[in-house]
PABAGU-809497 format. One record per atom (N, C-alpha, C): x, y, z; residue in one letter. Coordinates in steps of 0.2 Angstrom, whole numbers, padded with zeros to 4 digits, always signed. Example, Ala and Ser with C-alpha at 12.3 -4.5 7.8 and 13.67 -1.06 7.14 Angstrom:
+0066-0028+0039a +0062-0022+0039a +0066-0016+0039a +0064-0011+0035s +0068-0005+0036s +0064+0000+0039s 
This chain:
-0021+0036-0014m -0027+0036-0011m -0030+0029-0010m -0028+0025-0015g -0031+0018-0014g -0038+0018-0016g -0042+0014-0012i -0050+0014-0014i -0053+0016-0007i -0057+0022-0008k -0060+0025-0003k -0065+0021+0001k -0064+0020+0007g -0069+0016+0012g -0069+0009+0011g -0064+0006+0007l -0065-0002+0006l -0063-0006+0012l -0058-0004+0016s -0056-0008+0022s -0062-0008+0027s -0066-0003+0028q -0072-0003+0032q -0077-0007+0029q -0078-0006+0023l -0084-0010+0019l -0082-0018+0020l -0076-0020+0019i -0074-0027+0020i -0076-0029+0028i -0074-0024+0032a -0075-0026+0039a -0083-0027+0041a -0087-0023+0037d -0094-0023+0038d -0097-0030+0035d -0095-0031+0029v -0098-0036+0025v -0095-0043+0025v -0088-0043+0025a -0084-0049+0025a -0079-0049+0030a -0080-0049+0037p -0075-0048+0042p -0071-0054+0042p -0073-0060+0040f -0069-0066+0040f -0063-0066+0035f -0063-0061+0030a -0058-0060+0025a -0052-0056+0028a -0053-0054+0035v -0047-0050+0038v -0045-0054+0044v -0038-0055+0045k -0036-0057+0051k -0030-0053+0054k -0029-0053+0060e -0023-0049+0063e -0018-0054+0066e -0012-0052+0066g -0007-0056+0069g +0000-0052+0070g +0005-0056+0072e +0011-0053+0073e +0016-0054+0067e +0021-0050+0066m +0025-0050+0060m +0029-0057+0060m +0030-0060+0066k +0034-0066+0066k +0030-0072+0063k +0023-0071+0062q +0019-0076+0059q +0021-0077+0052q +0024-0072+0049y +0026-0073+0042y +0033-0075+0041y +0036-0078+0046f +0042-0081+0045f +0043-0086+0039f +0048-0084+0035g +0049-0088+0029g +0046-0086+0023g +0042-0080+0024r +0038-0078+0018r +0042-0072+0014r +0041-0073+0008k +0043-0067+0003k +0038-0062+0002k +0039-0056+0003v +0034-0051+0003v +0036-0045-0001v +0031-0043-0006a +0033-0037-0010a +0030-0031-0007a +0035-0026-0005i +0033-0020-0002i +0032-0014-0006i +0027-0010-0006d +0026-0004-0009d +0031+0001-0007d +0036+0002-0011a +0042+0006-0008a +0040+0013-0007a +0036+0016-0011s +0034+0023-0010s +0030+0024-0004s +0025+0020-0003m +0021+0020+0003m +0026+0020+0009m +0031+0015+0009s +0035+0014+0015s +0039+0021+0016s +0042+0023+0011l +0046+0030+0012l +0042+0035+0014l +0036+0036+0012y +0031+0041+0015y +0030+0040+0022y +0029+0034+0024q +0028+0032+0031q +0034+0035+0035q +0040+0033+0033f +0046+0035+0037f +0046+0042+0037f +0045+0046+0032l +0046+0053+0032l +0041+0056+0037l +0035+0054+0036i +0029+0056+0041i +0030+0055+0048i +0032+0048+0049a +0033+0046+0056a +0039+0050+0060a +0044+0051+0057v +0050+0055+0060v +0048+0062+0061v +0044+0065+0056r +0042+0072+0056r +0037+0073+0062r +0033+0068+0063a +0028+0068+0068a +0031+0068+0075a +0037+0065+0076e +0040+0064+0082e +0045+0070+0084e +0045+0075+0079g +0049+0081+0080g +0052+0084+0074g +0058+0084+0073a +0061+0086+0067a +0064+0081+0062a +0064+0082+0056q +0067+0077+0051q +0075+0076+0053q +0077+0070+0051l +0084+0069+0052l +0087+0071+0045l +0093+0075+0046t +0096+0078+0040t +0103+0076+0039t +0106+0077+0033s +0113+0077+0032s +0116+0084+0034s +0123+0084+0034v +0126+0090+0035v +0124+0096+0031v +0122+0094+0025d +0119+0099+0020d +0112+0101+0021d +0109+0098+0026g +0102+0099+0027g +0097+0095+0024g +0099+0090+0020e +0095+0086+0016e +0092+0080+0021e +0086+0079+0020t +0082+0074+0024t +0085+0067+0023t +0086+0063+0029t +0089+0056+0029t +0084+0052+0032t +0078+0054+0034s +0073+0050+0038s +0071+0044+0034s +0070+0044+0028h +0069+0039+0023h +0074+0033+0024h +0080+0035+0024l +0086+0030+0024l +0086+0027+0031l +0085+0031+0037m +0084+0028+0043m +0079+0023+0044m +0073+0025+0041g +0067+0020+0041g +0068+0014+0037g +0071+0015+0031t +0072+0009+0027t +0077+0004+0030t +0082+0007+0033f +0088+0003+0035f +0085-0001+0041f +0082+0002+0046y +0080-0002+0052y +0074-0006+0052y +0069-0003+0048r +0063-0007+0047r +0064-0014+0043r +0069-0013+0038t +0071-0019+0034t +0074-0024+0038t +0079-0022+0042i +0082-0026+0047i +0077-0030+0051i +0072-0026+0054r +0067-0029+0058r +0063-0035+0054r +0062-0034+0048l +0058-0039+0044l +0063-0045+0043l +0069-0044+0042l +0074-0049+0041l +0075-0053+0047l +0075-0050+0053e +0076-0053+0059e +0070-0057+0061e +0064-0055+0059n +0058-0059+0060n +0057-0065+0055n +0062-0066+0050g +0062-0071+0046g +0059-0070+0039g +0057-0064+0038l +0054-0062+0031l +0059-0060+0026l +0057-0061+0020k +0062-0059+0014k +0058-0054+0010k +0060-0047+0012p +0056-0042+0008p +0059-0040+0002p +0055-0038-0003v +0057-0036-0010v +0053-0029-0010v +0057-0024-0012y +0054-0017-0012y +0052-0016-0020y +0046-0013-0021v +0044-0012-0028v +0042-0004-0028v +0046-0001-0033f +0045+0006-0034f +0041+0008-0040f +0037+0013-0039d +0033+0016-0044d +0037+0018-0050d +0034+0017-0056g +0036+0020-0062g +0032+0026-0064g +0031+0027-0070k +0027+0033-0073k +0020+0032-0071k +0017+0037-0069p +0010+0036-0067p +0006+0036-0074p +0000+0032-0074p -0004+0032-0080p -0007+0039-0081p -0008+0040-0088d -0011+0047-0090d -0018+0048-0086d -0022+0042-0085l -0028+0043-0081l -0028+0046-0074l -0022+0045-0071k -0021+0048-0065k -0019+0055-0064k -0018+0058-0070s -0016+0065-0070s -0021+0070-0066s -0027+0068-0066g -0032+0072-0063g -0031+0072-0055g -0030+0066-0053e -0029+0065-0045e -0022+0068-0043e -0017+0068-0047l -0011+0071-0046l -0011+0079-0045l -0015+0081-0050n -0016+0089-0050n -0020+0091-0044n -0025+0087-0041k -0029+0088-0035k -0024+0088-0029k -0019+0083-0029r -0015+0083-0024r -0010+0089-0024r -0008+0091-0030a -0003+0097-0030a -0007+0103-0027a -0014+0104-0029e -0017+0109-0027e -0018+0109-0019e -0019+0103-0016r -0020+0102-0009r -0013+0104-0005r -0007+0102-0009r -0001+0104-0006r +0000+0112-0006r -0002+0115-0011e -0002+0122-0012e -0006+0126-0006e -0012+0123-0005e -0016+0126+0000e -0013+0124+0007e -0010+0119+0008a -0007+0117+0014a -0001+0122+0016a +0003+0123+0010q +0008+0128+0011q +0006+0135+0013q +0001+0137+0010k -0002+0144+0012k -0004+0143+0020k -0008+0138+0022a -0010+0137+0028a -0004+0137+0033a +0001+0133+0031l +0007+0133+0035l +0010+0140+0037l +0011+0144+0031d +0013+0150+0032d +0010+0155+0037d +0003+0154+0037k -0001+0158+0041k +0000+0155+0049k +0000+0149+0049a +0001+0146+0056a +0008+0148+0059a +0013+0148+0055t +0019+0150+0057t +0020+0157+0059t +0016+0161+0056e +0016+0168+0057e +0012+0169+0064e +0007+0165+0065a +0003+0166+0071a +0006+0162+0077a +0011+0158+0076g +0015+0154+0081g +0010+0148+0083g +0006+0146+0079a +0001+0140+0081a +0005+0133+0080a +0008+0131+0085v +0013+0125+0084v +0009+0119+0081v +0003+0117+0084e -0001+0111+0082e -0003+0112+0075e -0005+0118+0073d -0007+0118+0066d -0001+0118+0061d +0005+0120+0064m +0011+0120+0060m +0013+0113+0058m +0012+0109+0064e +0014+0101+0063e +0009+0098+0058e +0003+0100+0059k -0002+0097+0054k -0001+0098+0047k +0000+0105+0045f +0001+0106+0038f +0008+0104+0036f +0013+0104+0040n +0019+0101+0038n +0019+0094+0036n +0015+0090+0039r +0014+0083+0037r +0011+0083+0030r +0006+0087+0029r +0003+0087+0022r +0007+0089+0016r +0013+0092+0018l +0018+0094+0013l +0023+0089+0011l +0023+0083+0015v +0028+0078+0014v +0027+0075+0007v +0032+0074+0004k +0032+0071-0003k +0038+0067-0004k +0037+0061-0007v +0043+0057-0009v +0045+0059-0015v +0052+0061-0015t +0055+0064-0021t +0059+0059-0025t +0062+0060-0031k +0066+0056-0035k +0072+0055-0031k +0075+0060-0027t +0081+0059-0023t +0080+0054-0018t +0074+0054-0014h +0072+0049-0009h +0073+0042-0012h +0070+0041-0018v +0069+0035-0021v +0076+0032-0023v +0080+0036-0027s +0087+0034-0029s +0091+0032-0023s +0091+0036-0017e +0095+0035-0012e +0092+0028-0008e +0086+0027-0008a +0083+0021-0005a +0085+0015-0009a +0085+0015-0016k +0087+0010-0020k +0095+0008-0019k +0099+0013-0018e +0106+0012-0017e +0107+0009-0010e +0103+0011-0005l +0104+0008+0002l +0102+0001+0001l +0096-0001-0002l +0094-0008-0002l +0099-0012-0006l +0102-0010-0011r +0108-0013-0015r +0113-0015-0010r +0115-0010-0006l +0121-0011-0001l +0119-0016+0004l +0112-0016+0006m +0110-0021+0011m +0109-0028+0008m +0109-0029+0002g +0108-0035-0001g +0101-0037-0002g +0096-0032-0002v +0089-0033-0002v +0087-0032-0009v +0083-0036-0013p +0081-0034-0020p +0076-0029-0020p +0076-0026-0026y +0070-0021-0027y +0068-0022-0035y +0062-0020-0036v +0059-0020-0043v +0057-0013-0045v +0059-0011-0051e +0056-0005-0054e +0050-0007-0058e +0044-0005-0056a +0038-0006-0060a +0038-0001-0065a +0035-0003-0071p +0034+0002-0077p +0029+0007-0075p +0024+0005-0071c +0019+0010-0069c +0018+0010-0062c +0012+0007-0060e +0010+0007-0053e +0013+0002-0049e +0016+0003-0043a +0019-0002-0039a +0014-0007-0036a +0008-0005-0034e +0004-0010-0032e +0002-0015-0037e +0001-0013-0043a +0000-0018-0049a +0005-0023-0049a +0012-0020-0049q +0017-0024-0050q +0018-0029-0044q +0017-0027-0038c +0016-0031-0032c +0011-0037-0033c +0005-0035-0036a +0000-0040-0037a +0002-0045-0042a +0006-0043-0047a +0008-0048-0052a +0013-0053-0049a +0018-0050-0045l +0023-0055-0042l +0019-0060-0037l +0014-0058-0034v +0010-0062-0029v +0007-0068-0034v +0003-0065-0039r +0000-0070-0043r +0005-0075-0047r +0011-0073-0048a +0016-0077-0051a +0019-0082-0046a +0017-0081-0040g +0020-0086-0035g +0027-0083-0033g +0030-0078-0035k +0036-0075-0033k +0036-0073-0026k +0031-0070-0023v +0030-0068-0016v +0024-0070-0013v +0023-0070-0007y +0017-0072-0004y +0011-0067-0004y +0014-0060-0003a +0009-0055-0002a +0011-0048-0004a +0007-0044-0005t +0008-0037-0006t +0008-0033+0001t +0013-0029+0003a +0013-0025+0009a +0012-0018+0007a +0006-0015+0009t +0005-0008+0007t -0001-0006+0011t -0002+0001+0012e -0008+0003+0015e -0014+0005+0010e -0012+0005+0004d -0017+0006-0002d -0021+0000-0003d -0027+0000-0002m -0032-0006-0003m -0032-0008-0011m -0030-0003-0015d -0031-0005-0022d -0026-0011-0024d -0022-0013-0020a -0018-0019-0021a -0023-0025-0022a -0029-0025-0019l -0034-0030-0020l -0037-0029-0026l -0039-0023-0028t -0042-0022-0035t -0038-0024-0040t -0031-0024-0040f -0026-0026-0045f -0026-0034-0045f -0029-0037-0040g -0029-0044-0039g -0024-0048-0035g -0021-0044-0030s -0016-0047-0026s -0020-0052-0021s -0018-0058-0021t -0022-0063-0017t -0021-0062-0010t -0016-0059-0008v -0015-0057+0000v -0013-0050+0000v -0016-0046+0005l -0013-0039+0006l -0012-0039+0013l -0006-0036+0015l -0004-0035+0022l -0003-0028+0023l -0007-0025+0028r -0006-0018+0030r -0002-0018+0037r +0001-0012+0038r +0004-0011+0044r +0011-0015+0045r +0013-0018+0040l +0019-0022+0040l +0025-0018+0042l +0026-0012+0039t +0032-0008+0040t +0030-0002+0045t +0025-0003+0049f +0024+0002+0054f +0029+0001+0060f +0030+0007+0063s +0035+0007+0069s +0033+0002+0074s +0038-0002+0077e +0036-0007+0082e +0033-0003+0088e +0035+0003+0089a +0032+0007+0095a +0025+0008+0095a +0022+0008+0089r +0015+0009+0088r +0011+0003+0090r +0014-0003+0091k +0011-0009+0094k +0004-0010+0090k +0004-0010+0083m -0002-0012+0080m -0001-0018+0076m -0005-0023+0076p -0004-0029+0073p -0005-0029+0066p -0002-0033+0062v -0002-0034+0055v -0009-0036+0053v -0012-0033+0048q -0018-0035+0045q -0017-0039+0039q -0020-0044+0038e -0020-0048+0032e -0027-0049+0029e -0027-0047+0023f -0034-0047+0019f -0033-0052+0014f -0038-0057+0013t -0037-0062+0008t -0042-0061+0003t -0040-0060-0003y -0044-0058-0009y -0050-0063-0010y -0048-0069-0010e -0053-0074-0012e -0059-0074-0007e -0057-0073+0000k -0063-0072+0005k -0067-0066+0004k -0063-0060+0002v -0067-0054+0001v -0072-0055-0005v -0070-0058-0010l -0075-0060-0016l -0081-0064-0013l -0079-0069-0009k -0084-0073-0007k -0089-0070-0002k -0086-0065+0002g -0090-0062+0007g -0095-0057+0003g -0092-0054-0002f -0097-0049-0006f -0101-0053-0011f -0099-0059-0012e -0103-0063-0017e -0102-0060-0024e -0096-0058-0026l -0095-0054-0032l -0089-0058-0036l -0089-0057-0043t -0084-0060-0047t -0078-0054-0047t -0073-0056-0049q -0067-0051-0050q -0069-0045-0053q -0073-0045-0059d -0075-0040-0063d -0080-0035-0059d -0084-0039-0056e -0089-0035-0052e -0086-0031-0046e -0081-0034-0043f -0077-0031-0037f -0073-0025-0040f -0070-0025-0046i -0067-0019-0049i -0072-0014-0050i -0078-0015-0052d -0083-0010-0053d -0085-0007-0046d -0086-0011-0041l -0087-0009-0035l -0082-0004-0032l -0075-0005-0033c -0070-0001-0031c -0070+0006-0035c -0072+0005-0041i -0073+0012-0045i -0078+0016-0042i -0084+0013-0041l -0089+0017-0038l -0087+0020-0031l -0083+0016-0027l -0081+0018-0020l -0077+0024-0021l -0072+0024-0026g -0068+0030-0027g -0061+0028-0028g -0057+0029-0034c -0051+0027-0035c -0047+0033-0038c -0040+0031-0039d -0036+0037-0042d -0037+0039-0049d -0041+0035-0052y -0041+0035-0060y -0047+0039-0062y -0053+0040-0058c -0058+0044-0061c -0063+0046-0055c -0067+0051-0056d -0072+0053-0051d -0077+0048-0050d -0081+0050-0044t -0086+0045-0042t -0093+0048-0044t -0098+0044-0043i -0105+0047-0044i -0107+0050-0038i -0109+0057-0038r -0110+0061-0032r -0117+0058-0029r -0116+0057-0023g -0122+0054-0019g -0122+0047-0018g -0117+0043-0021i -0116+0036-0020i -0111+0035-0015i -0112+0032-0009g -0107+0031-0004g -0106+0023-0004g -0102+0021+0001p -0100+0014+0001p -0106+0009+0002p -0111+0011+0006k -0117+0006+0007k -0121+0006+0000k -0122+0012-0003k -0126+0012-0009k -0122+0009-0015k -0116+0009-0015a -0112+0006-0020a -0113-0001-0020a -0112-0004-0014i -0112-0012-0014i -0120-0014-0015i -0125-0010-0013e -0131-0012-0015e -0133-0012-0022e -0130-0007-0026l -0131-0006-0033l -0127-0012-0037l -0121-0013-0034i -0118-0019-0038i -0121-0025-0037i -0123-0026-0030n -0127-0033-0029n -0133-0033-0034n -0136-0028-0035k -0143-0028-0039k -0141-0028-0046k -0137-0024-0049h -0136-0023-0056h -0130-0026-0059h -0125-0028-0055r -0119-0032-0057r -0114-0028-0061r -0115-0023-0065t -0111-0019-0068t -0112-0012-0068t -0107-0007-0069i -0108+0000-0069i -0113+0002-0075i -0112-0001-0081e -0117+0000-0086e -0124-0001-0084e -0126-0006-0081k -0133-0008-0079k -0135-0003-0073k -0130-0001-0069i -0132+0004-0064i -0134+0011-0067i -0130+0013-0072l -0131+0019-0076l -0138+0019-0079l -0140+0013-0081e -0146+0013-0085e -0152+0013-0080e -0151+0012-0073n -0156+0011-0069n -0157+0017-0063n -0151+0020-0062i -0152+0025-0056i -0155+0032-0059i -0157+0035-0054d -0160+0042-0055d -0154+0047-0055d -0153+0049-0062t -0147+0053-0063t -0148+0060-0060t -0154+0062-0058k -0155+0069-0055k -0153+0068-0048k -0154+0063-0045k -0152+0062-0038k -0145+0060-0037k -0143+0056-0042y -0136+0053-0042y -0132+0056-0048y -0128+0061-0047i -0125+0065-0052i -0119+0061-0055i -0119+0059-0061v -0114+0056-0065v -0109+0061-0068v -0102+0060-0067p -0098+0065-0069p -0098+0065-0077p -0097+0071-0080e -0097+0072-0087e -0091+0068-0090e -0093+0065-0096d -0087+0061-0099d -0084+0056-0094d -0088+0053-0090w -0085+0048-0085w -0081+0043-0088w -0074+0042-0086n -0070+0037-0089n -0069+0031-0085n -0075+0028-0082y -0074+0022-0078y -0072+0016-0082y -0073+0016-0089q -0071+0011-0093q -0063+0010-0093q -0060+0016-0094q -0053+0016-0094q -0050+0014-0087q -0053+0016-0082a -0051+0014-0075a -0052+0007-0075a -0057+0004-0077r -0058-0003-0076r -0053-0007-0080r -0051-0004-0086r -0046-0008-0090r -0039-0007-0086r -0037-0002-0083l -0031-0001-0080l -0030-0006-0074l -0036-0007-0071f -0036-0012-0065f -0035-0019-0068f -0039-0021-0074k -0039-0028-0076k -0032-0029-0080k -0030-0024-0084e -0024-0025-0088e -0018-0020-0087e -0016-0019-0080p -0011-0014-0079p -0004-0015-0082p +0000-0010-0083e +0006-0011-0086e +0011-0013-0081e +0013-0019-0082v +0018-0022-0077v +0023-0027-0080v +0029-0028-0077q +0033-0033-0079q +0030-0040-0078q +0031-0045-0082d +0029-0051-0081d +0031-0054-0075d +0027-0056-0070g +0029-0059-0064g +0034-0065-0064g +0032-0069-0069e +0036-0075-0070e +0044-0073-0072e +0045-0068-0075s +0051-0066-0078s +0056-0062-0073s +0053-0060-0067v +0056-0056-0062v +0060-0061-0058v +0067-0060-0057e +0071-0064-0053e +0073-0060-0047e +0072-0063-0041l +0073-0060-0035l +0079-0063-0031l +0084-0059-0029k +0090-0062-0026k +0092-0058-0020k +0092-0062-0014w +0094-0058-0008w +0102-0060-0007w +0106-0055-0006s +0113-0056-0006s +0116-0054+0001s +0123-0055+0002e +0126-0052+0008e +0126-0045+0008e +0126-0042+0014p +0126-0034+0014p +0134-0032+0013p +0135-0026+0011d +0141-0023+0010d +0142-0018+0016d +0145-0021+0021e +0146-0017+0027e +0150-0011+0026e +0156-0011+0022e +0160-0005+0021e +0156+0000+0017e +0152-0003+0012g +0148+0001+0007g +0143+0005+0011g +0140+0002+0016l +0135+0005+0020l +0137+0010+0025l +0143+0009+0027v +0147+0014+0032v +0148+0020+0028v +0151+0019+0022k +0153+0025+0017k +0147+0029+0015k +0141+0025+0014f +0135+0028+0011f +0131+0032+0017f +0131+0029+0023l +0126+0032+0028l +0130+0036+0033l +0136+0035+0034c +0140+0039+0039c +0143+0045+0035c +0147+0049+0039g +0150+0055+0036g +0145+0060+0035g +0144+0062+0029d +0139+0068+0028d +0132+0066+0030d +0130+0060+0029r +0123+0058+0031r +0123+0057+0039r +0128+0057+0042q +0128+0058+0050q +0125+0052+0053q +0125+0046+0050f +0123+0040+0054f +0129+0038+0058f +0127+0035+0064n +0132+0032+0069n +0136+0026+0066n +0142+0026+0065e +0146+0020+0062e +0145+0014+0066e +0145+0014+0072d +0144+0008+0076d +0138+0005+0075d +0132+0009+0075r +0126+0006+0074r +0125+0003+0067r +0128+0007+0062i +0127+0004+0055i +0131-0003+0054i +0137-0003+0057r +0141-0009+0057r +0137-0015+0061r +0134-0013+0067a +0130-0018+0070a +0124-0020+0066a +0121-0015+0062g +0115-0017+0058g +0117-0022+0052g +0123-0021+0049a +0125-0025+0044a +0127-0032+0047a +0129-0032+0053k +0130-0039+0056k +0124-0043+0057k +0119-0039+0059k +0112-0042+0060k +0109-0045+0053k +0110-0041+0048i +0108-0044+0041i +0112-0050+0039i +0118-0050+0041m +0123-0056+0039m +0120-0062+0043m +0119-0061+0049k +0116-0066+0054k +0110-0069+0051k +0105-0065+0049t +0099-0068+0046t +0100-0072+0040t +0105-0070+0036k +0107-0074+0030k +0110-0080+0032k +0115-0080+0037n +0119-0086+0038n +0115-0091+0043n +0110-0089+0046t +0107-0093+0051t +0103-0099+0047t +0104-0105+0049a +0101-0110+0046a +0094-0111+0048a +0089-0110+0044t +0082-0110+0046t +0078-0115+0042t +0073-0118+0046q +0068-0123+0042q +0063-0119+0038q +0062-0121+0032g +0057-0118+0028g +0050-0119+0030g +0045-0115+0028r +0038-0116+0029r +0036-0122+0026r +0032-0126+0029l +0029-0132+0027l +0025-0131+0020l +0022-0125+0020d +0018-0124+0014d +0022-0122+0008d +0028-0121+0009s +0033-0119+0003s +0034-0125-0001s +0033-0131+0002f +0034-0138-0002f +0028-0140-0006f +0023-0136-0006f +0017-0138-0010f +0015-0132-0015f +0012-0134-0020k +0010-0129-0025k +0003-0127-0024k +0001-0121-0023v -0006-0118-0022v -0009-0118-0028v -0015-0121-0029l -0019-0121-0035l -0023-0115-0035l -0024-0112-0041p -0028-0106-0042p -0035-0107-0040p -0039-0102-0038s -0046-0103-0037s -0050-0105-0043s -0055-0109-0043t -0059-0111-0049t -0065-0106-0050t -0065-0100-0045g -0070-0095-0047g -0074-0094-0041g -0077-0089-0040t -0082-0087-0035t -0089-0088-0037t -0093-0092-0033p -0100-0092-0035p -0104-0086-0036p -0108-0085-0041k -0111-0078-0041k -0118-0079-0039k -0120-0074-0035r -0127-0073-0032r -0132-0071-0038r -0138-0073-0037k -0143-0071-0042k -0145-0064-0041k -0146-0060-0046p -0147-0053-0046p -0152-0051-0041p -0158-0055-0040d -0163-0053-0036d -0162-0055-0028d -0156-0058-0027d -0155-0060-0020d -0154-0053-0016d -0156-0054-0009k -0155-0048-0005k -0149-0050+0000k -0145-0045+0001k -0139-0046+0006k -0139-0040+0011k -0140-0041+0017p -0139-0036+0022p -0132-0033+0022p -0131-0027+0024i -0125-0024+0024i -0123-0024+0032i -0118-0027+0033g -0116-0028+0040g -0121-0031+0045g -0123-0028+0050g -0128-0031+0054g -0125-0032+0061g -0129-0032+0066s -0127-0032+0073s -0124-0039+0075s -0126-0044+0071s -0123-0051+0073s -0116-0052+0069s -0115-0048+0065a -0108-0049+0061a -0103-0046+0066a -0097-0050+0066k -0092-0048+0070k -0087-0043+0066k -0086-0038+0069k -0083-0032+0065k -0075-0034+0066k -0072-0033+0060a -0065-0034+0060a -0062-0027+0062a -0057-0026+0065k -0054-0020+0067k -0049-0018+0061k -0051-0013+0058t -0047-0011+0052t -0045-0004+0053t -0040-0002+0050s -0038+0005+0050s -0040+0009+0044s -0045+0013+0045g -0048+0017+0040g -0044+0023+0038g -0039+0025+0043g -0035+0030+0041g -0029+0029+0037g -0025+0033+0036s -0019+0032+0031s -0013+0031+0035s -0007+0029+0032a -0001+0027+0035a +0002+0033+0039a +0003+0031+0045s +0007+0035+0050s +0004+0042+0050s -0002+0043+0051r -0005+0049+0052r -0006+0053+0045r -0005+0051+0040g -0005+0055+0034g -0006+0050+0028g -0009+0052+0022r -0009+0049+0016r -0004+0051+0011r +0000+0047+0009r +0006+0049+0005r +0003+0052-0002r +0006+0057-0005p +0005+0059-0012p +0008+0054-0016p +0005+0051-0021k +0009+0046-0025k +0008+0048-0033k 
């Protein structure tokens, strides 16, 4: 889910924190990609266009097609992608996972009814809701990336947290995902739409964490509390508090504790045994590999290995796979000039100035230039994670 309504709130309050551009603008950049989100995009996108691609045994191969061709596109534009896979979900996320399982069960029942009635549009809608990234999808994607010579990292827990750790360690420039909680985990740069289909013609969105904090006039801790109020995967929200009210309360009281002391709990219903403190801890101290210790290496593709893996039973066209392997080799062998900023060390921010509690800050306003953000989920659906 990410953080509910955060992208639109940033567009309203801190539009200067978002810019849009083309993929080629990230030439020479190393980018950590949320692998599960990408696989979900590929599965959804192909299903939306018709039927899933399958092997001779009827097993889905859409995720492999997407990973192969979109990764080649990234490489041809001069990017150096590294995919980060989810580990075990934190215990605090079990409630959200249970809700998703219930929604899938409801979608299956609705699909059965739509199929019986012959309602094609409803069938497609509920089919998309049933898409899930499985362990088989993940293991096959890892093998494909290995054969392509593209590195991947196995996170001990949440992929977005691991991506953020790689960004903060200077191993990569940005986190690429549709989930806004990459910012909550402290990724200094977030890229959305990077792995979207080229046919969709949607520009890449870049969110700069420091500018988000500046626009909201919040510290990192206050921003985390704001995200918890908006709605995250780790705990429920206070009923009756939407994005506008959430930012007003954080601006005034600065912490969730102070908010709880001052709000009308009859009007705003606080969840019983609300575990916001554990959620806060997971955002501040997530379980990740130390970014400094992670070694990333891009190597030559194994053309024969790719042909053996993707052709035959998986039914990929051999000529296209060999052509793809040669494109990867060309991107590796082409002598290119590095980015100028790669020769300089970026110093960490010295902190964001904090506004006085009694200051008033308008939300949005007609004079504020609205940034165009995608409030929806990736490729017409939100992935279950």
